[in-house]
N, C-alpha and C positions, 0 to 999 in steps of 0.2 A: 425467768426460769421457774418451773414448777416441779417440785420433788415429792415423790410418794415414799414415805418411810414405812416399810413393812416391819411391824414391831415398834411403832412410834410412841407407844405409851410406856415402854420399858425403860430401864435405867440408862441404857445407851441411847435409844431412840428419842427419849424425851429431851435429853441434853443436846442431842444433835439438832432436834427441831428448834430449840431455843437459839442455838448458834446460827443456823441457816436463816431464821427469821430476822435475827439481828443484822444480817447482811442483806436484807431486802428480798430474800428468796421465799416464794410461796411454798408452804409445806402442807401436805395432806397426810394425816396419820392413818395407818392401816393396821387394824387388829380387831380382835373380837369385841373389844370395848367400843370400837367405832362402828360396829355392825358389819365388819368385813371379815370374811373367812378365806384365808389364802390357800386353804386346801380344797374346799368345795367351790371356791370362786364367788360365793355369795357377796354381792355388793362391790366386787372388785372392778368390774367394767366401768361402773359409774365413777368410782374413785379415781380411775386412771385417765379420765378425760382431760386432755391438755397437758398431761405429765411428760416431762422430758427425760427424767432420771428416776429410777427406782433405787433406793438404798435399803438393802436387806439386812436387818439386824435381828431377825427372828431367832427365837430360842425355843427349846422344848424341855420339859422335865423328864422325858424318856431317856434313860441311859442304856437301855438294851438296844442291841444292834438293829433288830427288826423295827422297833418303834422309831429310833432316831433316823435310820435310813429312809423309812417311809415318809416321815415328816419333812426332812430336808429335801429329798428328791421331789416329793409331791408339791411342795411349795414353790420350788424352782419351776416345775412344769406349768403350774397354774399361772404364776407371775409372768412367765414367758409367753404363754398363749394369749393372755389378756393384754400383756404389754405390747406385743406385736400388733394386735388389733388397734391399740390406742396410739401407735406410732412412737412408743418409747425408744429412745436412742442409746441408753446407757443403763446398765445394771451393775450396781456396786454391792459386793457381798463382804460382810465381816466374817472372817474365819479365824483360825487359831494357828499360831506358829508351830510348825512340826507336822501338822496333819497333812499338809500339802505333799509331804514326802511319802505319805501312805504307810509309814512304819512306826508311828508314834507308840502305839500299843494296840491291844485288842479290845480296849474299852469301847463299848457300843456307841457311845456319844461321839467319840472321835471318828469312828467308822462312818457315822452319819455325816460328819463334816467333810470327810474325804468324798463321800458320795455327792454332797452338795457342790463342792468345787468341781468335780467332774461334770456334773449336770450343767452348771452355769457356763463352763468353758465350751461345752458342745452345743449350747443353745444359740438361737439365731440373733439374740440381742447382744451387742458387744459388751463385754464384762470387764470389770476391774475387781481384783481380789485384794482385800486389805487383811493381813494376818497380824494378830496381836498376841503377845504373851499374856499370862494370867494378870488380871487387874489387881493392883495393890489392895484395894478395899475388899477383895474377895478372899484374901488369905485366911481370915478367921473361919470362913465357911469351909474352905478347903481343909483346914485342920479338923473341923467337925466330920467331914467326909472321910478322913483317914483315921478316925477314932473307932477302935474296936475294944469292947469290954473295958472302957475307961482309959485305955492307953492309945497314944497317937502313933500309928505305924508310918514312919516317914522314910521315903527312899533317899539314898545317898546319890541323888541325881540333881541336875541343875534346874534352877528356876530364876527367872529374870523379870520380876513383876513390874508392870507399867502403870502409871497413873491414868485413870479412865479419861480425864479431860484431854490428855494428849492424844489418845486414840480418837476421841470425838473430833479434835482439830484436824487430824489426818483424814478422817472420813469427809469432813467438810471441804478439805482441799480437793479430794477426789471428785466431789460433785462438780467442781468448776474446771476440771482437767479438760483440755481441748481434745485429747485423743484417748478414748478408753482402751483397755486391753492390757494394762500393766498388772503386775503383782508386786505389792510392797509389804514389807514386814516392819513392825515396830516393837521395841522391847524397852524395858527400863534401863537406867544407866548402870545398874549393878547386878552382878550375877552371884547367886548364893547356892548352897546346897539346901534341899528341902528341909532336912532335919535341923540344920543350924537356924534357918529362918523360923521354923515352927517353934523351936525352943525359946528363941528370943522374943517371939510374939507372945507366947504364953506367959513368959516371965514378966513382960511389960504389962500384961493384963491382969497379973496376979492369979493366973489360972494354974492350979497344981498338977494338971495332967502330965504324966510322964511321956516323953517322946522316945520311942524305940526305933533305932535305925534298922531298916530292912532293905533287902535287895529290890531294885526297881524292876519294872516289867519290860523295859526296853533299854536302848542305849542311854548312857548318862546324859548326853546332850540332845536327846530327842526333841525336847520341847522348848529349846532356845534357838535363836537364829544361827544358821550355819554359814551365812554369807552376808552380803551387803544388806543393811537394814537401817531404819530410822531409830536413833537412840534417844529416848526421852531424857529430860533434864531433871525431873522431879524424883528425888530419892525416896526410898522406903522410909516411913516416918519413925523408924527405930534405929538408933545409931549403935555402933560397936559390933555389928554382926560380921563375922569373917566372910570375905568375898571368895568366890571360887575361881 
């Protein structure tokens, strides 16, 4: 088996590459660092020669709707076009729990992921969508993103952070699935409120920023699983946080 990882040098892609190679699977990394542009298609045809499966863990810093939608839709279109020519049989996409419902929020990045899911489902290569909740290691960055004028504005909505390695393991499982086409979600073992999680994390790090509870932009449970899902076993590395 030969797997092309779109975004193979990132924090998800690099770990996935190590996992697959340890299982004896040939991996081709695809990103700008590898001389491959998944938007323009530069270098992509050559990289996909002999590839059975594409794993798409691409990301973009664009949080505006126009930029995010353009990136995620455009990359699916290019990967599909070149993938069909190369005989690729399976396209696995890493997405986010909640955005598949299309009502998570009006954040541009999430709208981009909704567009990505729609594009890959309608494409000619059979697809599997793996949706994950927020990574545990990303919570400090999330806190920074919610900081305004030195205060952390935290919604009283649910968050169920998952350990990154457990997401990587699920993606690796999807690579060897005999039948593409499923949608699977993974979340951490414990559900918290954002404001409780942020306060505990800041206190643990000795960070004096005040957390102010604010109204969320959508339903309280928009970004956690609503049905059957894989539940991780690795707990958030700070104890004593009230669960929701």
